[in-house]
N, C-alpha and C positions, 0 to 999 in steps of 0.2 A: 679548530672551529667546533662549537657546540654541536652535538649530534642531531640537533634539530627537533626540539619540542615544537618549534614553530612549524616545521615541515609536517609533523604529525597532525597538528591542529589544522593545517591547511587541507590535509587529506580528509579529515573528519568533516570540515566545513563544506568540502565539495561533495561529500557523501559517496564518492566513487568507490573508495575502499570498502565501505560498508555494503554498497550495492553489489560489489563483486563477491564479498564474503557470503552474503545472504543467497546470492545466485548459486554459488558453489555448494553451499550446504544443502540447498534444495536439489540441485542436480545429482549430488553424490549420495544423498540420503545418509550422510555421515552420522553414526550413532555410537558414541563412546561412553554412554552411561554405564557406570559401574567399573570403568577402566581408569587406570592411572598412566599418564603420559609424561615422559621426560623429554623435553625439547630445549630450545635455546631462547635466551633473552637477547635479541639482536636489534639491528637498526633497519630502517627503510621497510620494504615489503616483508622482510623476514620477521618483523615485529608482530605480524598478524598470526604467525603459526600457533603460538600458545593460545591466542584468542579464539582461533577456529576450533582448536581442541576443546577449550572450555565451553564454548557455545554448543558444541556437540555433546556436552555432558560429562566430559572427563575431569578428573582431578588432575591438575597440571603442576609440574615442577619446571620452571624456566631457568636454565643455567646460563650465566653470563660472566664476562670479565672485560677489563679494559683491552683494547686492541687498536690497530691502526685505523679501524673504521669508526672509532669513537669510544667514549668513556662508558663504563658500566652504569654509573650513576645516571647518565643521560638516557641510556637505553631503558633502564628501570623506570624512570619517570615517564618516558614515552609509553611504555607498555602499560603502566598503571593508568595513564590517561585513556588509552584505548579500552581497557577493561571498564573504566568508569563510564565511558561513553555508552556502553551497552548494559549499564547497571549491574556489572559483575564486581562484587567486592569480597568474595570468598571463593574457596575451592581451588585456589592457585597459590603458589609460593615462588618468589623470585630468589634464587640462591647463587652463591659464588663458589660453592664446593659441594662434593658428593660424599655422603656417608653410606655405610653398609645398610643402615636403617632405611634410608630413602631408596636405595637401589633394590632392596628386597620387596618394595611395594610396586615396582614398575611393571606394567603390562606391555607398554609400547615405548621403545626408545628410538627416537628419530636420529638418522645419520646426518645431523645438522652441525654447522660450523663450530659453535662453542662447545658442543658435546664431544666433538672429536679431539684427539684420537680416542677411539673406543678400544682399549686394550684389556688384557686379562684382569688388570686391577679393578676394572669396572664389571666386566662380564661375569667374573666368579661370584659376585654378590647378587646378581639378578635372580628373580624368582624363576624356577625351572620352566614355566610356561611363557616367559617373556618373549617378545618378537622384536625384530629390528628391520623395519622397512628402510631400504637404501634411499628412497625419495627420488631415484632415477633408475635408468636401465642397468642391468647387471654387467653389460660389457664395459660400462664406465667405472667399474669398481677399482678402487685404489687401495693397495696394501697399507699405505701410510695412514689411511683413515680408520681402518678397522682390522682387528685381529680375527680373521675368518676362522683360523684353526681353533682358536679359543672358543668361538661360537659353536663350532662343530663339537668340540670336546664337552662343553657344558650344555649342549642341546638348546641353544638359542637360535631360533629360526631367522635366517636373513633372506629377505625377499626384495626383488626389484620391482619397479613400477613400469607398466606398459605405457609408454608415452604416446601411443597412438590409440588409446582407449576412447571410445565414443565421444564423450564431452571434453576430453582432454586435448588430443591431437596436437602435441608439442612439435610434431614434425614440420609444421609450417613456419616455425620461428627461426630456424637457422638461416634460411634464405633472407628473411626480413632483417635479421641481425647483420648479415653481411652487407646488405644494402645500406643500413643505417651507418655502419662503420665507414663505408665509402663516402657517404654524405658528410659524416663528421670530419673526414680528412679533406673535404673540399673537392672530392671526385664525384662527378655528376652521374656516373654509371653508364648512361646512354652516350653513344659516340666516343667512348673511351676504349682503349685496348687494355683488357684486364687479364691477369693471370690468377687462377685459382689453384692453390696448393692444398690438397686435402682429399684423402680417400675415405673408405668406409661410409658409414651412414651420414656423418656430418657433411663431408664433401659432396656426397651424392644429393643430399637435400638442397644444398646451396646451388649445385649445378642445375637442378630442376627449376629452381626459381630464376636463375640467370637465363636458362633456355626459354622459359615462358615469356620473359621480357625481351627476348631477342638480343641480348647483350653480346658484345664481341669479346670472347674470352678463350684462352687456352687453358687446358686443365692438366695438372700434374698429380699423379696418384702413385701408390706403391707399385702397381702393375702396369698402369697405362693402358688398360684394356676396357675401361668403362664405357667408352664410345668409339666409334669408328674413325672420326676425324678430330684432329687437334686435341688429342689426349695422349700424354706421354708419361713414361715411368720416371720416378725420382732419379734414377741413374742418369737420365739425360737432362737434368736440370740446368747444366752448364750452357745449353743452347740458348737460354734466356739472355745470356750475355751479348748475343748478336742481334737481339730484337730492340732496335732503337725506338720503336713506336710504343713501347709499353708505358702505360700511365700509372698503373697501380698493381700491387700484388696483394691478394687476400690469402693469408696463411690460416688454414683451418684443419690441421691434421690432429686428430684426437685419438688415434689408435697406433700409428707407427711411431716408435720411439727414436728412430734415427735422427741425428742432427741434420736438419734440412739446410741450414745456412749458418756459416761461421767464417772464420779466417781461412786462408788457403790451407788445404790439407786436412781440415777438421770437420768440414761439413760437405754436403752434396753440392752446395752452391757457395762460391766465394763471394761473400757479401761486400767485401772491400772492393774487389774488382767490379762488382755490380755497380757500386756507387760511382766508379770512374767511367764506366761505359754508359750508364743511364742515370745521370745525376738528378734528373727531374722526377724520377720514379718515387712513388710513395708506398710505404709498406704498412698494410693494415693487419693487425694480429688478433685473430680470434683465439687461436690455440696452436700449439705445435712446438717442437723442440728446436730451438735456435740458440745461438750464442748472443745473448742480449748485449754483452759488452762490445762484441764486434759490430752489432747493429748501431750502437751508440757511436762507436769510433768511425763508422763509415760516413757519417754525416748525412745519410739519407733521412728524409722526413718519415717518421713512423708514429703510429698511434694504436693503442694507448701507450703512454709513457712507462707504465709499470707492466712489464712483461712477466707473466706467471710461468712457473716451471711446467714441464710437460705433464699432461694429465689433468691440468687445471685450466679453466677458461679465463683468458685475459680479458675478454670482452663478453660479458654475460647477458643473458636474456633480459635481465632487469633493466638493461639500457633501453629496452623497448617500452617499458612501463611495468606496473606492479602485477598485471594479470598473469604472466607466465609463472612467476614465483608463487602466487597464491594458488593457481591451478595445480601445479606440481606438488606443492606441499599438502594441499587438501587431498590429492590423489594418494600420496604416500600414507597419509593418516588412514585413508579408506583401506589400503592394503593392510595396514596394521590392525585395523578393526576386525577384518575378516579372519586374518591369521590368528589373532589373539583369542577371539571367541572360539575358534576351532581348537586351539591348544587347551583353553580352559575347560572345554567340554570333554577332554580326554583323548583327542585325536593326535596321531603321531605328527612329527615334523613334516614328513613327506605328504601326508594327507592334508595338513593345514596349508602348506604351500600350494598344493594342487587345487584347493578351494579358491584361492586368490586367482590362480591361473584360469580356472573354469569360469569364474566371474568375469574375467577378461581384463581386469586391472592389474593383476599380479604378474610377475615374470620371474621364472626360476633361472638358476645358473645353467650353463650348458653342461649336460651330464647330470644335473641335479645338485642341489646345495651341499648335501652331505658327501658327495663324491668330488666336488670341485677342489682342484689343487692337490689331489691325492694320486 
């Protein structure tokens, strides 16, 4: 199916996309004048990222390619339509490959889908003062996306985005996302017996929302110590097999890489046996390491149908609407702005990262970027 020039036109006609972009530019005071940004040419709400950067004054390179999400030619047409809508006809270039000449101009390179993986073959050609905002928090860093050692070696600062910063507050979205996932599965949430599988920040935020709504749920986490009642460790997941009243499982583990569910002997929960014991149960997958082939074989209803590998979100915040994506990407560009200007002024990597943290929107790695992984 065509990647939806029609959808982009619909967004423009409704003016909601532009209302959000203008609001975020105002809230963030994003100023990229004199800077060059490398980001992606993508679909849906991600199409707005190069537009936000250009509206903030940057010279923009938008890198794209064909993918399972759509054709490059369609994404390019959509992006050009978005640029034209705000009377932008220069200062940007849509590209399908990177050259050393382009890379040597870049001040900010975003950790975006079509730009990844960002390996040494890219990093070695970046200007010495270039910075790389992750566009999310540092604990979500994935080695497959970015060669962090090469960034350390070549002095390219990598900085996370504080998702609880003033106007950002992404922490409210995981709970809303879990609820929408339930609704999409035909589970009403209220008056259902639910199981939440997920520790760390993601699981805790979803638990907070479930608690606020008074939902009936048991919670499984790596330690099982997050609350006094009805909270269990993953080691005791097999007890679910005896709970005939369970209506749905929400899997939302974003930090613990253990196989949570699979065939007998390979995961903490035997999903084939689960389907025999509770055949009416529905499995909702936000994220988490499971054997997707075993889930398919079990015959249980599950959603979404495309289960992503561990470390990736199967059900993303964009399912709620375009706002979360625009907010987070605008915030990531703000992180890039602060760090880039600091580096260009002659400040060290440590001091440049510290400026983003002091501002409140940046987030360093545990132990510091230059020490991380060493």
